[in-house]
C-alpha positions in Angstrom: 86.3 193.2 205.0 86.1 195.0 208.3 88.7 197.7 208.4 87.5 198.9 211.8 89.4 195.9 213.3 92.8 197.5 214.1 94.8 194.4 213.4 93.2 194.0 210.0 93.7 197.7 209.3 97.4 197.4 210.1 97.6 194.3 207.9 96.3 196.3 204.9 98.5 199.3 205.7 101.6 197.0 205.5 100.5 195.5 202.2 100.0 199.0 200.8 103.4 200.2 202.0 105.3 197.2 200.9 103.7 196.3 197.5 101.5 199.0 196.0 102.6 201.4 193.2 99.7 203.8 192.2 99.5 205.4 188.7 100.1 209.1 188.2 101.2 209.4 191.9 104.5 210.6 193.4 104.5 207.8 196.0 106.8 209.4 198.5 104.6 212.5 198.7 101.2 210.6 198.6 98.8 210.9 201.5 97.6 207.8 203.4 95.1 205.7 201.4 91.3 205.6 201.9 90.0 202.0 202.0 86.9 201.6 199.8 84.5 198.8 200.8 81.5 199.4 198.5 79.8 201.8 196.1 76.2 202.6 195.6 74.9 205.1 193.1 77.1 208.3 193.1 78.5 207.3 196.6 81.6 205.4 197.7 81.8 204.0 201.3 84.8 202.9 203.3 87.3 203.9 205.9 90.0 206.4 206.3 93.5 205.4 207.4 92.6 205.5 211.0 89.6 203.2 210.6 86.9 205.9 210.7 83.9 205.4 208.4 83.7 207.7 205.4 81.0 208.3 202.8 81.5 210.6 199.8 80.3 211.5 196.3 82.4 210.2 193.4 82.6 213.6 191.7 85.0 212.3 189.0 83.2 209.0 188.2 86.3 207.1 189.3 88.6 208.6 186.6 85.7 209.3 184.2 84.4 205.7 183.7 81.5 205.1 186.1 79.0 207.0 184.1 76.0 205.2 185.7 77.4 205.2 189.2 78.3 202.2 191.3 76.5 199.0 191.8 74.3 199.5 188.7 71.9 196.6 188.5 71.5 196.3 184.7 75.2 196.3 184.2 75.7 193.7 186.9 73.0 191.5 185.4 74.7 191.7 182.0 77.9 190.3 183.6 76.1 187.5 185.4 74.1 186.5 182.4 77.2 186.4 180.1 79.3 184.5 182.7 76.8 181.6 182.5 77.3 181.4 178.8 80.8 182.3 177.7 83.5 184.1 179.5 86.1 184.3 176.7 87.2 182.9 173.4 90.0 183.8 171.0 88.7 186.5 168.7 90.3 185.4 165.4 88.6 182.7 163.3 86.0 182.7 166.0 82.9 184.9 166.4 80.3 185.3 169.1 76.9 187.0 169.5 77.9 189.8 172.0 80.6 191.1 169.7 78.4 191.1 166.7 75.5 192.7 168.5 77.7 195.4 169.9 79.4 196.2 166.6 76.0 196.7 165.0 74.8 199.0 167.9 77.9 201.1 167.7 77.7 201.4 163.9 74.1 202.5 164.3 75.2 205.3 166.7 77.2 206.7 163.8 74.3 206.2 161.4 76.5 203.4 160.0 79.1 205.9 158.9 81.7 204.3 161.2 80.7 200.9 160.2 83.8 198.9 161.1 84.6 198.0 164.7 88.0 196.8 166.0 88.0 195.6 169.7 90.7 196.3 172.3 91.1 196.8 176.0 91.7 200.5 176.9 91.7 204.0 175.6 95.4 204.3 175.0 95.3 201.1 173.0 92.2 202.1 171.0 94.1 205.3 170.0 97.2 203.4 169.2 95.2 201.3 166.8 93.6 204.4 165.3 97.0 205.9 164.6 98.2 202.6 163.0 95.1 202.5 160.8 95.7 206.0 159.5 99.4 205.5 158.9 99.3 202.0 157.4 96.3 202.9 155.1 98.5 205.3 153.1 101.5 202.9 153.2 99.3 200.2 151.8 98.2 202.7 149.0 101.9 203.4 148.2 101.7 207.0 149.5 104.8 206.5 151.6 105.4 210.2 152.2 102.2 210.5 154.2 103.6 209.3 157.5 103.2 211.9 160.2 100.3 213.4 162.2 98.8 216.7 163.0 97.9 217.0 166.7 96.2 219.7 168.6 98.1 221.7 171.2 97.5 220.4 174.8 96.2 217.1 173.6 96.4 213.9 175.6 95.7 210.5 174.1 97.2 207.9 176.4 100.4 206.5 177.9 101.8 204.1 175.3 104.8 205.4 173.4 102.6 205.9 170.3 99.9 207.8 172.1 102.4 209.8 174.1 103.9 210.9 170.8 100.5 212.1 169.6 100.0 214.3 172.7 101.4 217.4 174.2 104.9 217.3 175.5 103.7 217.9 179.1 105.1 216.9 182.5 103.2 213.6 182.0 105.6 212.5 179.3 108.5 214.9 179.4 111.0 212.2 180.5 110.2 210.1 177.5 110.6 212.8 174.9 113.8 211.4 173.4 111.9 208.1 172.6 108.8 209.7 171.0 108.3 210.2 167.2 107.8 213.7 165.8 104.4 215.1 165.0 103.2 218.6 163.9 101.5 220.5 166.8 98.8 222.9 165.9 98.0 225.8 168.3 94.5 226.1 169.6 92.0 228.6 170.9 89.6 227.9 173.7 86.2 229.0 175.1 84.6 229.2 178.5 80.9 229.0 179.1 80.2 232.6 178.1 78.8 232.5 174.5 80.4 229.2 173.8 77.8 228.3 171.1 77.1 231.8 169.8 77.8 231.0 166.1 78.5 234.5 164.9 80.7 235.5 167.9 82.6 232.3 167.5 83.3 232.8 163.8 84.7 236.3 164.5 86.8 235.1 167.5 88.1 232.0 165.8 89.1 233.6 162.4 92.9 233.6 163.4 92.7 229.9 164.4 90.7 228.9 161.3 93.2 230.7 159.1 96.1 229.0 160.9 94.5 225.6 160.2 94.3 226.5 156.5 98.0 227.4 156.5 99.1 224.2 158.3 97.1 221.9 156.0 98.2 223.7 152.9 101.9 223.5 154.0 102.1 220.0 155.3 99.3 217.9 153.8 101.6 215.9 151.5 103.3 214.4 154.5 100.4 214.0 156.9 98.2 210.9 157.2 95.9 212.0 160.0 94.9 214.7 162.5 94.3 213.5 166.1 91.8 215.5 168.2 89.7 215.2 171.3 86.3 216.6 170.2 85.3 219.8 172.0 86.9 218.9 175.4 90.6 218.2 176.0 90.2 216.4 179.3 93.6 215.7 180.8 94.7 219.2 179.7 92.3 220.6 182.3 88.9 220.3 180.6 89.9 222.8 177.9 86.9 223.5 175.7 86.5 224.7 172.1 83.8 225.5 169.6 82.3 223.0 167.2 83.2 225.3 164.3 86.8 224.1 164.7 85.6 220.5 164.1 83.7 221.6 161.0 86.8 223.3 159.7 89.0 220.3 160.3 86.6 218.0 158.6 86.5 220.3 155.5 90.3 220.5 155.4 90.7 216.7 155.8 88.3 216.2 152.9 90.2 218.7 150.7 93.7 217.3 151.5 93.1 213.5 151.8 93.9 213.3 155.5 92.1 211.2 158.0 90.2 212.9 160.9 90.8 210.8 164.1 88.5 211.5 167.0 89.6 210.5 170.5 86.3 210.0 172.2 87.7 207.9 175.0 86.6 210.6 177.4 83.9 212.6 175.5 82.1 209.5 174.0 79.2 207.5 175.5 77.1 210.6 176.2 79.5 212.9 178.2 78.4 216.0 176.3 74.8 214.9 175.6 74.8 213.2 172.2 76.4 209.8 172.3 79.5 211.2 170.5 80.8 214.7 171.0 81.5 215.2 167.3 77.7 215.2 166.7 77.7 218.8 167.9 79.5 219.8 164.7 77.2 217.8 162.4 80.2 215.9 161.0 81.7 212.4 161.1 85.3 211.5 161.7 87.1 208.8 159.7 88.4 206.9 162.7 87.2 207.1 166.3 88.4 205.6 169.6 86.0 204.9 172.5 86.5 203.4 175.9 85.8 204.7 179.5 82.0 205.2 179.5 81.4 202.4 177.0 81.9 199.6 179.6 81.0 202.2 182.3 83.6 201.1 184.8 82.7 197.4 184.8 85.4 196.1 182.4 88.6 197.1 180.7 87.3 197.4 177.2 87.6 199.7 174.2 86.8 200.0 170.5 88.3 201.7 167.4 85.7 202.5 164.8 86.3 203.5 161.2 84.7 204.2 157.9 84.5 201.5 155.3 87.1 203.3 153.2 89.7 202.7 155.9 88.8 199.0 156.2 89.0 198.6 152.4 92.6 199.9 152.5 93.5 196.8 154.4 91.3 194.3 152.5 93.9 192.8 150.2 95.5 189.7 148.8 98.8 191.0 150.1 99.3 189.7 153.7 101.5 192.7 154.4 98.5 194.9 154.1 97.0 193.3 157.3 96.5 195.3 160.4 98.9 193.4 162.7 97.5 194.3 166.0 95.6 192.3 168.6 95.3 191.3 172.3 94.6 188.1 174.1 91.3 189.5 175.5 90.2 191.2 172.2 86.4 191.1 171.8 85.9 189.7 175.3 82.3 188.6 175.5 81.8 190.0 179.0 83.1 193.4 178.0 80.8 193.3 175.0 77.8 192.4 177.1 78.5 195.2 179.5 78.9 197.7 176.7 75.6 196.6 175.1 73.9 197.2 178.4 75.6 200.6 178.8 74.3 201.7 175.4 70.8 200.5 176.2 70.9 202.5 179.4 71.9 205.6 177.5 68.6 205.3 175.6 66.4 204.0 178.5 67.5 206.7 180.9 67.2 209.5 178.2 70.8 210.5 179.0 71.0 213.2 176.3 68.3 215.2 178.1 69.7 214.4 181.5 73.1 215.8 180.4 71.3 219.0 179.4 69.9 219.2 182.9 73.3 218.7 184.5 74.7 221.4 182.3 72.0 223.8 183.6 72.9 222.9 187.1 76.6 223.5 186.5 75.8 227.0 185.1 73.6 227.8 188.2 76.2 226.6 190.7 79.1 228.1 189.0 77.3 231.5 189.0 76.7 231.1 192.7 80.3 230.3 193.3 81.5 233.3 191.4 79.2 235.5 193.4 80.4 234.1 196.7 83.1 235.3 199.0 85.7 233.1 197.3 85.3 234.7 193.9 88.7 236.5 194.1 90.4 233.1 194.2 88.8 231.9 190.9 90.6 232.6 187.7 88.1 231.2 185.3 85.2 228.7 185.1 83.9 226.6 182.2 81.3 224.0 181.6 79.9 221.8 178.8 77.5 218.9 179.1 78.2 217.0 182.3 81.7 218.5 182.7 82.6 221.6 184.7 85.9 223.2 185.8 87.0 225.9 188.2 90.5 227.3 187.5 91.9 228.6 190.8 94.6 231.2 191.5 97.5 229.5 193.3 101.3 230.0 193.6 103.7 227.6 191.9 105.0 226.6 195.3 101.6 225.7 196.7 100.7 223.9 193.4 103.4 221.2 194.1 101.3 219.5 196.7 97.9 220.9 195.8 96.6 217.8 194.1 97.3 215.4 196.9 96.1 217.8 199.6 92.8 218.4 197.8 92.1 214.7 197.4 92.5 214.2 201.1 90.5 217.3 202.1 87.7 216.8 199.6 87.0 213.1 200.5 86.9 214.0 204.2 84.4 216.7 203.4 82.1 214.5 201.3 83.1 214.5 197.6 86.1 213.2 195.7 87.9 216.0 193.8 91.1 215.2 192.0 92.6 218.4 190.5 94.4 218.7 187.2 97.1 221.2 188.2 95.2 224.3 189.4 91.9 223.1 187.9 89.2 221.7 190.1 87.0 219.7 187.8 83.7 217.8 188.1 82.8 214.8 185.9 79.9 213.2 187.8 78.0 210.0 187.0 75.0 210.8 184.8 72.6 209.6 187.5 73.6 212.4 189.8 70.7 214.6 191.2 70.8 218.3 191.8 71.3 218.3 195.5 74.2 215.8 195.1 75.8 218.1 192.6 75.2 221.0 194.9 77.1 219.1 197.6 80.1 218.8 195.3 80.1 222.6 194.8 79.9 223.1 198.5 83.1 221.0 198.9 84.8 223.1 196.2 83.7 226.3 198.1 85.4 224.9 201.2 88.5 224.1 199.3 88.7 227.6 198.0 87.9 229.1 201.4 90.0 226.9 203.6 92.9 225.7 201.5 93.8 228.8 199.3 
C-alpha cells in the first residue's frame, strides 16, 4: 500500500468514513485516522491523513497486547510452522499437540496449582468463563444460595454483559446498568510509587481496608461464590495500584469462608509486573485465573481460563447438567496455541522478569525528572509498578471532554502513541523497549503537559 498516492489515500478515506466503526470511540468527535503500514520493534510506521510519513513509539503496546513489540521473528515463525501442519480443528472429542503442550506450560507457571486450562478467544470471554465456573460449581454442589460475587471498586473485566456486571458502574457501561446483574462492590485503597512495598507502612495504612474486608466477608459469605479482582493494578480504571497485602488478606478470607478467588490477569499476566503472574507478588494462588492480551502477544485473538483441580472436580460428574456448557468455534485454535507457546518461551529466553525490574527503575527515574521539571504544577500524582507507569494530570471537566482524542493526535505527531484514560497519561510499553526509547515517551508526555494543558 502506498498512501502517498493521493488517489489511493482518498479511496481509503472514503472507506473509513462510509464503513468503519471504531471501539471505545465517539465517532463524530474522532480525529482523522492515521494509516499504519508496518511495525518493527517498538515502532509503528505509516502516514497521517494528509499522506505525510510518520514514525512513532507504540507506548501502549497496541492496547496492552504487543509485549514483544511488532514483527517479532520467533512469534512469526511459530505461526508459519503451525500453518503448515494444522490451522484449526474442532476442540471437542479432538485433541492436538499445541493445546496439550501449552496447557502443561501454563500449569507449570503456577507450579501446577492451576492445573486445568479452558481455552477461549479474548479477555472478556475468559472472565465470563471464570464467573460461570465459580457460580456453577456451587450450584452443582447444591449450595444454591451462593450465587453472587464480591467485586472490587473501580474494577473492569470486559464488555460482555456478564463481565460488565462484574465491573464498576462507570461511563463505559452506564447505559447498560438496567440489564446487569447485581454484585457486592467492596471499596478499595490505593498506593502510588512512594513506599508501595514497605510492608510495615502498608499494614498500618491498610488497616481500615483490611477490617472492611473482614466485615464484608463475614456479612455476605453465605451468598457469595467468588470475589473478582485485578491483581495489584486495575488497568482500565487508570492504572490504580494497591499493595500485595490486600491479595494475601483476600486469599485468607476466601479460604475461611469457602469463596473462590478469581484473578483477572488479562492485563497483568504474561510478565507485566515482572513475575509471569502478578499474584506471585503476594505469595498466594487464586482458585481461577483469566489470561489473554500478552499471552498471544498481539498475534492472535486467544485466551485461557485456568483453575484448580478442585474447581474442575465440581463439574466432573455423571450428571450431564453439571457440564460447563460454554465453548467457541475457535476454541483451542492450534495457531493461537503455537503463538502462546512461543510467547512463554520468549519470557524465559529474554529474562523478562529482570527486564521489567529495569524498566521499573527507568520509570522511577523519568517520573522524578518530570516532577522536578517546569510542568510539575500540572501533575496531580504519578505512580508506577513493573512495566506500567501513570501520570495523573490536573485538567478541567470541560477540557477533559476532548482530551483523549486530542492527546492521541498530538502524541503520535510528536513521536509516541499515548492514549489517556480520563485525565491519566499512562505508559505500557513493549518489554523490549530500551531506555532512550522510554525517555522519548516521557519527552512526549512533557510536551503534552507543556503545550496542551
